[in-house]
N, C-alpha and C positions, 0 to 999 in steps of 0.2 A: 504494500500500500504506500502511496505517495501523498505528501501534504506539504503545507507551508506554515511558517511562523511569521508573525508581523514584526517581531523584534528579535533581539539576540543575534548570535553570530559574531564574526570578527569585527564588523563595523556597527553592530547593533541595528542593522537595517533589515533583519529578518533572514530566514533560511528556507531552503527546500530540503525535505528529508524523505527517506524511505524507511519502512520497517516491515520485517516479516511478522506474521500474525503471532509468533511466539518469541519475538526478539526485541532487542533494544533499538530505537531509532538510530539511523546513520545519516549524518549530514551529507547531502549531495552537493549543495552549493550554499555559500554565504553571500547574500547581496551586499554590494559595497556602496549603496546609495546612488552612485552615478549610473548604475544599471537598474535602479529601482529601490524603493523602500516601502515596507508594509505590504507584502504580497497578499493577495486576497484568495488564493486557491488555485487549483490546477484542473485542467480539462484535457483528457486524453484524446488526441486527434487521430484521425484515421491513418495518418502516416507513422504512428507509433511514438510521436513526440508529445510532450505536454505543453499546453498553452495557458497563459494566465495574464493577470494585470497586477500592477502595484498602484497603491493609492497616492504615493508621493515619490520623490526621487526622480532620477533620470536627468537628462541634459538640462531641462528647464524646471525641474522640481514640481512638475505637474502630474507625475506618474508615468508609467510605461505599459506597453503590451510586449510580452516576451514569449520566446519559445525555448523549451528546455529539453535537451536530448536525454536518453536513458543513461548516457555517460556523464551527465552533469554539465554539458556544454550549453551555455546561455547565449541566446541571440536576442538583442533588443530589436523588436520589429517596429516600434513607434514610440516617440517621446511626446507626451502631452505638454502643453504650456499653459500656464495660468492666464496669460494674456491672449490666447488664441480662441478661435470660435469652435474648435473641435471638442472642447470640454477639457476638464481636468478632474483629478481624483477618481480614477476608474474604480468601480466597485463590483463585488460579487465575482462569479465565475463566468467565463465565456461559454457560449453554446455554439457548436459547429452546425451550420445549417445544411440543408439538403444540397445546396450548391457548392459545398466544400469550404465556404468562407466562415469566419467566426463573427459572432455578434455579441455586443456587450453594452454597458451603460457607464456614464460618468455622473458623479454626484453634483458637480458644479460645471460652470462654463456654458458655452453656447452663445446665445445672443442676449445682451451685448457682450462682446469679448471681455474676459476678466471678471465677469459677474455671472449672470445667467442662472438657470435653474436645472442644468444638467442636460445630457444628450443621450441618444441611442446611436450606435455606430456599427459599421461593418468593416472588417479588416481581412484582407486576403492572407493566406499562409506565408506570403513573401513580404507582407508589411504595408500594402497600399490601403490606407484608411479613408473611408467615406462616412461623413456625418449624415445620418438618415433623418434624424428629428432633433429639434431643439425644444425642450419643454418651456412653456410660457406661463406657468403657474395655473392658468385656467384649466389646462388639461393635465396638470400634475407638475410636481417639482421634486428635485433631489432624490432620484431613485437610489435605493440601497442595495439592489440586486439586479442582475442581468435578466434578460427575457428568456423565454423558452419558445420553441417553434412547434406549431401544430402541423398535421399532415395537409391542412389547407394552405400551407405555405406562409401563413401569417404568424406574427410573434406576439406573445402575451406576457404581461408583467405588471409590476406594481410600482407606485411612487410613494415616497415617504411623506410628502407634503403636497399642497396645492389642491386643485379641484374646486368644486362648488363650495365646500365647507372648510377647505384648508387642511383636511385631515388625510389627504392622499387619494390616490385613484387606482383602479385596475384598468389597464389599457389593452387595446389591440392595435398592432401596427402592421401594415402590409410590407412586403419586401422592398417597395419603392419609398417607404417612409410616410405613408398616409396613416395618421393616428386617430383612433376613435376611443373615447372614454366609455368603458362598460359600466363602471360603478364609481361613485364618489363616497368616500368614507366620511362619517359625520361625528364620530366619537362614541355614541352608545352602541354602535355596531362593531366597535373595535377600530383603533387607529393608534399610531401609524403602522403601515405594513413594511417592516424592515426586510423581511425575507421574500424570496421569489415564489413562483407558483410551481406546482406539479400537476400532472394530468392523469386521469384514470382511463380505463379502457373504453368508456362511453364518451370520452371527449370533454368531460367536465374538469374544471380546475379547482385546486385546493390551495389554501395558504393560511398564514397566521398573521395576527397583529400583536405587537408587543405590549400595547396598552389598550384601553377602552373596555367595553363591556360593563356590566353592573358593578363589578368590584375593581374596575380599572386595572385588571391583572392580565389582560390579553385574551385573545379568542382564536378559534379555528373556524374558517369559513369555506364555503363551497360556492362557486359561481359558474354558470353555464357560458358557453361561447357567445350567447346572446345577451348576457348580463343579468340573468336571474340570480339573485344573491340570497344565501342562506347561512345563518350562524349555526354551526354544529355544536360548538362547546365554548363556554366562557370559563376561564380559570378563576380560582378563588383562594389564592395563597396556599392553602393546605395541599392542593394538588398541583401547585406550581404557579409561577408568575413570569411573564415576559417570555413566551415560547419562541424558539428559533424555528428554522425551516422544518418542513415535513418531509417524510419519505414514505413510500408505500412498499411494504414487504411482500414476500411470496405467499403469505396467507391471506392477502387481500386487505389486511388492516393497515392503518397508518401508524407510524412511529415517529417520535420526535423528542426534543429536550426542552426544558424551560431553564432560562438562565438563573432564575432565583426561585424562592419559595420552596414548598415542600416541608417535610418534618423539621429540617434544620434551618428553615427560614431563608437564609441568604445563599445557600449552596446550590440549589436547583435540583431537577428531577429528570428521569427518563419516563416517558409515558407511551401507552398504546391506546389507539382510538379506533373503534369500529366505524364503518362507513355511515352508521346512523348517529355517531357522535358520542358514544359511550366511552368514557376515558377511564383507564386503569393505570395507576402509578406502578411502574416496574422497579424503580430504584430511586432512593433519596441519597444524594451525595452528602458527605459529611466533612469534606475538607481533606481528610487523609487520603481518600481515593479520587480527589479532584473536586473542583468547585466551578460553578458557572459554565456548564457545558456549552460548546459552540455549535457543534454539528455531529451527525452520526450517519453511517452508511451500513448497508448489509453486505457482508463478504459473500462470495460464491459458495462458501461452506455452509451458509445459513446463519452464521453468527454475526452480531452487530459489533461495530467498532466505532469509536468516536474520540473526540478531543475536548478537554476542558481548558478554559482560559486561566484558571488559577487552581490553588490547592496542590496537594502532592507534597513534594520535598520542600520543607520549610527552610532547609539549609541554603536553598537557592534564593529565597526571599522570605525572611522571617515573618513578615506580616501578611503575605498573600500566597506564596508559592508560585511556581512557574508553570503549573498545568500538568496534565497527565494524558496519556493515550490509554483508553480503556476498552474492554470487551464485555459483551453481555450475551449470554447464550439463553435462548428461549425454546430450544428444541426444534427449530425450523429446519427443513431439509435443504441439501445442497441444490444449486441451480446453475444456470449459465447466464452470462450477460453479453448482449450484442452491442458493438460499437461500430457505427452509430445505431440508434434505435429506430430509424426509419430511412427509406430510400426507394428509388425506382428499381425496376428490373435491371440487373447488371451491376448495381452498386456493390462495391467491395465492402465486406463486413468482417470484422474481427470478433470471434467468439471467445470470451474469457471464462475460465472455470477451473476446476481441480480434477486431477486424474483423468485427463482427456486423451492420454496417449494411446488408448485402445479403442477410440471412437470408431464405430462401424457405419454410422449414417448421420446425416444432417438434413433437416427439413424446415421449411418456412410454412407454417400452418398446414402441415402434411404434404407440401410439395417438395419433393426431393431436390437436394442441391449437391453439386460436386464440392469437395473440400480438400484441404491440406492440413494435416496435423503439424504444427510448428513445434510445440512442446507440450508438456503435461498440463499447461495452463492456457494454451492458445491454439485456436484453429482459425484459418482464414478460409473464406468462402465468398460467394456472390449471390445476390437475390436471384432465384431462378425464374425463368419464364413461367407465367401462370400462377405465381405466388400471390397470395392475398394476405391482408392483415391478420395476424394471429401470433401464437407463440413460436419461437425458434426451439426446435427439439434436437437434442444430441443423444444418440443411442450409443452406449458403451457396453462392454462385456459385463459391467457391474450393474447396469440398469439404464433408465431413461432420465435425462435432465431437461427441464423446461426453462425458458428464459424468464427472468423476474418480471419483465413487462412485455406487453404485446409489441411485436415488431410491426410498424405501420408501413404498408406498401403504398407509396404515393402514386396516385393515378394521374 
C-alpha cells in the first residue's frame, strides 16, 4: 500500500511511503518543498505510476501536480501560482478519466487571479493543464476534494462553501466545463462537505458533511444524479463527530471514520453504515492506537487499512503523537480491484488482488477476456467485445474472486 504524509521528512515538507500489510512503512520519497509541500494523496494511473497534488510548495509556492514512479522517481508535471488564474492549493486526490487524463480541484484561485474561489482542472499525463471551471461562489466555492467521473462522462463533486446559502454545493460538470449545481447545503442538512463523493451500482452518490445536522456533528447523505437529496444519518458525538470520506465495501455496506467523538470524545471512530442509514460503531480510538483518523481503504484481502493524523508514539510528539497506520478485520472475503473502474471496449485494465498467479479465467460481467498474469498480485487485460456493466471475475484454482465495485462499460 502507498500513501503520503503532509509533513515530516528531511525538509518537513511531507513524504510518500509504502508499507506491506504486515510491515513497517518505508519512505519512498521526501518532498523538498521546491517539488511540493503537503501532498494530498496518491492515485494509481493506468501506466503503473502514481499521480497526486500538493497543497503548497513548488516553483511558485502554489502547489504542484506530480507523478511518482514505483522506484520513487518524482516528476513535477505542473506548478500552480498564487497569482495565476489556474488556481492554487490543489486538494484531494486526482481521478483518471475515461480519456486517460487526470482531473482535480484547487481550493483557491481562478478569477480574479490571486483570489478566486477555486477551480476544476484537467491535466494530461505529460503535464498540459487546462482550467475547466472557475467557481464564482454562486455555484460553490473552495472545494476540499476532487471530483469523480460517472459513466455518462460527467464529473460530480462537492464544494466547501458558496451556493445559495453559503454552506457549499454538490455539482455536476461536463467534460467541457459546463457546471450545474445539484444541491445547495443550508446547515440543518449538514455542511460543509469537506470530502468527495462515491457512487453505488445504481448510479446514486454518497458523501459526508463535517458539521451540520441536529447536533452539528456531521451527516451522511445520498443524492441522485438529478439532485434528489436524502440525509441517511446524523452523528451525535457518542457515535462520532466530523466524519471523513466514505467507502463502500464488498458486503454492500458503507464504511468510514469520524475525526472526533466516540467513547473517548476527541479521538474518533470507525463506523459501518447500511444503505438504509443504520450506523454501527466498529472501533473507538483511544490515542494509543491512533487519534483523528483521516481515511480508510479495503485491501484485496478483505481487511480494512487506514491512517490517523495523531496518536500512537508519544515519543514522537508528547502532546499529540505523529499518527498510526492501522488495520481492522471484519471477516470480509478477498476480492479483486480493477484499475480503472470503467472504460470502453478495448480499454486496458489492471486487475489487482492476492494469489492471482494460478488464474484460469477473467471475465467482465460473464464475458470472457484474454489476460496476462504479471505477478501474484497483478493481471493485465482489456475490456472484451460484448462486455456490459457488471463485476470483473477472476477464477483461480482456489476459487472465484469478484471485483469490489461494478466495472462500468461506457457506451
